[in-house]
C-alpha positions as CSV (number, residue, x, y, z in Angstrom):
1,M,27.6,-8.8,33.4
2,A,28.7,-5.3,33.0
3,D,30.6,-5.7,30.0
4,C,27.7,-7.8,28.3
5,F,25.1,-4.8,29.3
6,V,27.6,-2.5,27.8
7,D,27.9,-4.4,24.6
8,A,23.9,-4.7,24.6
9,L,23.7,-0.8,24.8
10,F,26.6,-0.6,22.1
11,H,24.0,-2.1,19.7
12,I,20.7,-0.4,20.3
13,Q,20.2,2.4,17.5
14,I,19.4,5.6,19.1
15,L,16.5,7.2,17.2
16,V,15.2,11.0,16.4
17,K,12.5,12.2,15.0
18,T,14.4,14.3,12.4
19,D,16.6,11.3,11.3
20,T,16.0,11.2,7.4
21,H,16.9,7.3,7.1
22,L,13.6,5.6,5.8
23,L,13.9,3.1,8.7
24,A,13.6,5.7,11.2
25,Q,10.8,7.7,9.3
26,F,9.2,4.2,9.4
27,Y,9.4,3.9,13.2
28,Y,8.1,7.4,14.0
29,A,5.3,6.9,11.5
30,D,4.5,3.3,13.0
31,E,4.5,4.9,16.4
32,D,2.0,7.6,15.3
33,L,-0.4,4.9,13.6
34,N,-0.4,2.9,17.1
35,V,-1.1,5.8,19.1
36,V,-4.4,6.4,16.9
37,A,-5.2,2.8,16.7
38,L,-5.0,2.6,20.7
39,E,-7.3,5.2,21.1
40,L,-10.0,4.0,18.3
41,D,-9.7,0.5,20.0
42,S,-10.6,1.9,23.3
43,F,-13.3,4.6,22.0
44,D,-17.0,4.1,22.1
45,G,-18.0,5.5,18.5
46,R,-21.8,5.5,20.2
47,K,-20.8,8.4,22.5
48,D,-19.1,10.9,20.0
49,P,-19.7,10.0,16.3
50,E,-17.9,12.8,15.1
51,R,-14.8,12.2,17.1
52,C,-15.0,8.4,16.1
53,T,-14.9,9.8,12.2
54,S,-11.9,11.5,13.0
55,L,-10.2,8.9,14.3
56,V,-11.0,7.0,11.4
57,N,-9.5,9.2,9.3
58,Q,-6.3,9.7,11.2
59,L,-5.8,6.2,11.1
60,R,-6.4,5.8,7.3
61,S,-3.8,8.8,6.9
62,C,-1.3,7.2,9.4
63,Q,-1.9,3.7,7.4
64,D,-1.3,5.3,3.8
65,K,1.9,7.2,5.2
66,V,3.5,3.8,6.7
67,L,2.7,1.9,3.3
68,G,4.1,4.7,1.6
69,I,7.6,4.7,3.5
70,I,7.4,0.9,2.9
71,T,6.9,1.3,-0.7
72,Q,10.5,3.5,-0.6
73,I,12.2,0.6,1.1
74,M,11.0,-1.7,-1.0
75,A,12.5,0.4,-4.0
76,I,16.0,0.4,-2.2
77,A,15.8,-3.1,-0.7
78,I,14.1,-5.3,-3.2
79,P,14.0,-3.3,-6.2
80,M,14.0,-6.3,-8.9
81,H,11.6,-8.5,-6.5
82,T,8.6,-6.5,-6.3
83,A,5.3,-8.0,-7.4
84,N,4.0,-7.3,-11.1
85,R,1.3,-5.0,-10.8
86,D,0.3,-4.6,-14.7
87,F,-3.1,-5.7,-13.8
88,R,-3.6,-1.8,-12.6
89,V,-4.1,-1.0,-16.8
90,K,-7.4,-2.7,-16.2
91,F,-8.4,-0.6,-13.1
92,P,-11.0,2.6,-14.0
93,D,-8.6,5.7,-13.6
94,D,-10.5,6.9,-10.5
95,V,-9.1,4.3,-8.3
96,L,-5.3,4.8,-8.6
97,Q,-5.0,7.5,-6.2
98,D,-2.1,8.2,-4.1
99,T,-4.2,6.9,-1.1
100,L,-5.2,3.8,-2.6
101,A,-2.6,1.8,-0.6
102,G,-4.2,3.2,2.7
103,Q,-7.6,2.2,1.5
104,L,-6.5,-1.2,1.2
105,W,-4.8,-1.6,4.3
106,F,-8.1,-0.3,6.0
107,G,-10.1,-2.6,3.6
108,A,-8.4,-5.3,4.7
109,E,-8.5,-4.6,8.5
110,C,-12.5,-4.4,8.2
111,L,-12.7,-7.7,6.0
112,A,-10.4,-9.3,8.6
113,A,-12.9,-8.1,11.7
114,G,-15.7,-9.6,9.8
115,S,-16.9,-6.6,8.2
116,T,-18.8,-6.8,4.8
117,I,-17.7,-3.8,2.4
118,M,-20.4,-1.9,0.7
119,N,-23.2,-4.6,1.4
120,R,-20.9,-6.9,-1.1
121,E,-21.5,-10.1,1.2
122,E,-20.5,-12.9,-1.2
123,E,-17.4,-11.0,-2.2
124,S,-16.4,-9.9,1.3
125,A,-16.7,-13.6,2.2
126,T,-14.2,-14.6,-0.7
127,L,-11.8,-11.8,0.1
128,R,-11.8,-12.4,4.1
129,P,-9.0,-14.9,4.1
130,L,-6.9,-13.2,1.7
131,A,-7.5,-9.8,3.8
132,K,-6.5,-11.9,6.9
133,D,-3.3,-12.9,5.3
134,V,-2.5,-9.0,4.5
135,I,-3.0,-8.2,8.1
136,K,-0.7,-11.1,9.5
137,S,1.9,-10.2,6.7
138,L,1.8,-6.6,7.6
139,D,2.2,-7.5,11.3
140,V,5.3,-9.4,10.8
141,L,6.7,-6.7,8.4
142,R,6.0,-4.0,10.8
143,T,7.4,-5.8,13.6
144,T,10.7,-7.1,11.7
145,L,11.3,-3.5,10.5
146,R,10.8,-1.8,13.8
147,D,13.2,-4.4,15.3
148,Q,15.9,-3.4,12.6
149,C,15.1,0.2,13.6
150,L,16.6,-0.1,17.0
151,R,19.9,-2.2,15.4
152,N,21.0,-0.6,12.5
153,L,19.3,2.0,10.1
154,N,21.5,1.5,7.3
155,V,21.2,-2.2,6.8
156,Y,18.3,-4.2,5.1
157,T,19.1,-7.6,6.3
158,D,18.1,-10.9,4.1
159,K,15.4,-11.5,6.8
160,I,13.8,-8.0,6.0
161,K,14.1,-8.6,2.2
162,D,12.4,-11.8,2.5
163,V,9.6,-10.4,4.6
164,L,9.3,-7.5,2.0
165,I,9.2,-9.6,-1.1
166,K,6.3,-11.9,0.9
167,F,4.3,-8.9,2.0
168,D,4.4,-7.3,-1.6
169,Q,3.1,-10.3,-3.2
170,I,0.4,-10.9,-0.8
171,F,-0.6,-7.2,-0.8
172,A,-0.6,-7.3,-4.7
173,D,-3.1,-10.2,-5.1
174,F,-5.4,-8.3,-2.6
175,E,-5.4,-5.2,-4.6
176,Y,-6.3,-6.8,-7.5
177,S,-9.0,-9.2,-5.6
178,Y,-10.4,-5.9,-3.7
179,V,-10.6,-3.6,-6.6
180,S,-12.1,-6.2,-9.1
181,A,-14.9,-7.0,-6.5
182,M,-15.7,-3.5,-5.4
183,V,-15.4,-1.7,-9.2
184,P,-16.2,-2.6,-12.7
185,V,-12.6,-3.7,-13.9
186,K,-11.7,-3.9,-17.4
187,T,-11.6,-7.6,-19.2
188,A,-8.6,-8.6,-21.4
189,R,-11.3,-7.9,-24.4
190,D,-12.0,-4.4,-23.2
191,Y,-8.3,-3.5,-22.9
192,E,-7.7,-5.0,-26.3
193,T,-10.4,-2.7,-27.6
194,Q,-9.1,0.6,-26.1
195,Q,-5.9,-0.4,-27.8
196,E,-7.2,-1.0,-31.1
197,V,-9.1,2.4,-31.0
198,V,-5.8,4.2,-30.0
199,V,-3.9,2.7,-33.0
200,L,-7.0,3.3,-35.3
201,F,-6.9,7.0,-34.0
202,C,-3.1,7.1,-34.6
203,E,-3.2,5.7,-38.2
204,T,-6.2,8.1,-39.1
205,I,-4.0,11.5,-38.2
206,E,-1.0,9.8,-40.1
207,R,-3.3,9.3,-43.1
208,A,-4.9,12.9,-42.7
209,L,-1.7,14.3,-42.5
210,N,-0.3,12.5,-45.3
211,S,-3.5,13.5,-47.6
212,H,-2.8,17.1,-46.2
213,L,-6.4,17.1,-44.6
214,L,-4.7,18.3,-41.8
215,T,-1.4,20.3,-41.0
216,H,1.1,20.7,-38.2
217,K,0.8,23.8,-36.2
218,N,3.8,24.9,-34.9
219,S,3.6,26.6,-31.6
């Protein structure tokens, strides 16, 4: 019995906040997220709206941080198996912010809980099943990563890779569907027209230079 206990302890990874391993960073970022989420769940926003707003902002910041670390982990663990996100060329420029991932997570949680986003009832109802899949996949991923944090910070197991791939695909699907429902997204024809304008502009500049209507100015 004593030998088994010692052996079990030997396989427990000791974590410290200053550890630079991505899994360690994930562990503490996830801990911070859980603390904020727990307080928010037990908080009556009607009694202190300002505190409620502050907690929501903290939650979104923590979610964005956790997803940022997960993205870094995917770049190392599954570099050749991340979901295709070429659809982002269709998005308005102001959508592609550094905090987009956190906004998507928060939006998925709201939808999964039954909320309607921006008074778009039909779109929200359509998105809700996918939002629930995102939250379920995130829960599985976070649990899997936390378990590995306590085992070995240097190894991404096949199980982790499989969970990462599944989550990334679901999250990419949700990103496209969510953004498409909330803001005007370029159609294939819009994108083709934009490309044609770019080509036409380049050809016009080239002809102007060849005809000496324009000249190069060296800086």
